[in-house]
C-alpha positions in Angstrom: 209.6 217.2 76.0 211.4 218.7 72.8 212.5 216.4 70.5 214.2 216.8 66.9 214.0 214.1 64.4 215.4 213.8 61.0 212.8 213.0 58.0 213.4 212.8 54.2 212.4 215.9 52.9 209.4 215.2 50.5 210.0 215.2 46.7 213.4 215.0 46.6 215.5 212.8 44.1 218.6 212.9 46.6 217.6 211.9 49.9 217.8 215.4 51.8 217.3 214.8 55.3 215.4 218.0 57.0 215.7 218.6 60.9 212.2 218.6 62.7 211.3 219.9 66.0 208.3 218.4 68.0 206.8 218.7 71.3 205.7 215.3 73.0 203.3 215.4 75.9 204.4 214.1 79.6 202.8 211.2 79.4 204.6 209.2 76.6 205.7 206.0 77.7 207.0 204.0 74.8 208.3 204.3 71.4 204.6 203.7 69.8 203.3 206.6 71.9 206.1 208.9 70.4 205.1 208.2 67.0 201.6 208.7 67.9 202.4 212.0 69.1 204.8 213.0 66.2 202.6 211.9 63.5 199.1 213.3 65.0 201.2 216.9 65.2 202.8 216.5 61.6 199.2 215.8 60.5 197.4 219.1 62.1 200.7 221.1 60.5 199.9 219.4 57.4 195.9 220.2 57.6 196.7 223.8 58.7 198.8 224.9 55.8 197.5 227.6 53.5 195.6 226.9 50.4 195.2 230.7 49.1 197.1 231.6 46.5 198.4 234.8 46.1 197.9 237.4 43.5 201.1 238.2 43.1 203.2 235.0 42.6 206.8 236.3 42.8 209.1 236.1 45.7 211.3 238.7 47.0 215.3 238.6 46.3 215.4 237.7 50.1 212.9 234.9 50.3 214.4 233.5 46.9 217.8 233.6 48.9 216.5 232.2 51.9 214.8 229.5 50.4 217.7 228.5 48.1 220.1 227.8 51.0 217.3 225.1 52.3 217.2 223.7 49.0 213.7 224.1 47.9 212.1 227.4 46.5 208.5 227.3 46.3 205.7 229.8 47.3 204.8 227.7 50.4 201.1 227.4 48.8 199.2 224.1 49.0 197.7 223.5 45.9 195.0 220.5 46.7 192.7 221.3 49.5 192.3 217.7 50.8 192.9 217.1 54.5 195.1 214.4 55.6 193.4 211.6 58.1 195.4 211.5 61.5 193.9 208.0 62.7 195.1 206.3 59.3 198.2 207.9 59.1 199.0 207.1 62.9 198.2 203.6 61.8 200.4 203.3 59.2 203.6 204.9 60.7 203.0 202.5 63.7 202.4 199.4 61.1 205.8 200.5 59.4 207.5 200.7 62.8 206.2 197.1 63.5 207.5 195.7 60.2 211.3 197.1 60.7 210.8 195.4 64.0 210.3 192.0 62.1 207.1 191.8 63.2 204.4 191.4 60.8 201.5 193.9 60.6 
């Protein structure tokens, strides 16, 4: 199942909402299952990002214009090689969900 959700773009002063596409497995039965699937997918994407730096750190005019339209101009490189822990991220997300449902975590 394909879904779309909006998240606040990281590192922004103003709340810029970014539309993200996710693919959920067919066995999703509740919101908790959906949260687990989405967080696990996002952690995997985060961990697969490039940590290599370009020899020539510049953007072409086309890349600059394209990124300026989205509101974030950068080299799409990660400068920190630490990996995220999927289990901890899922636990945090579920705990946040429970807090918003007025249940203490």
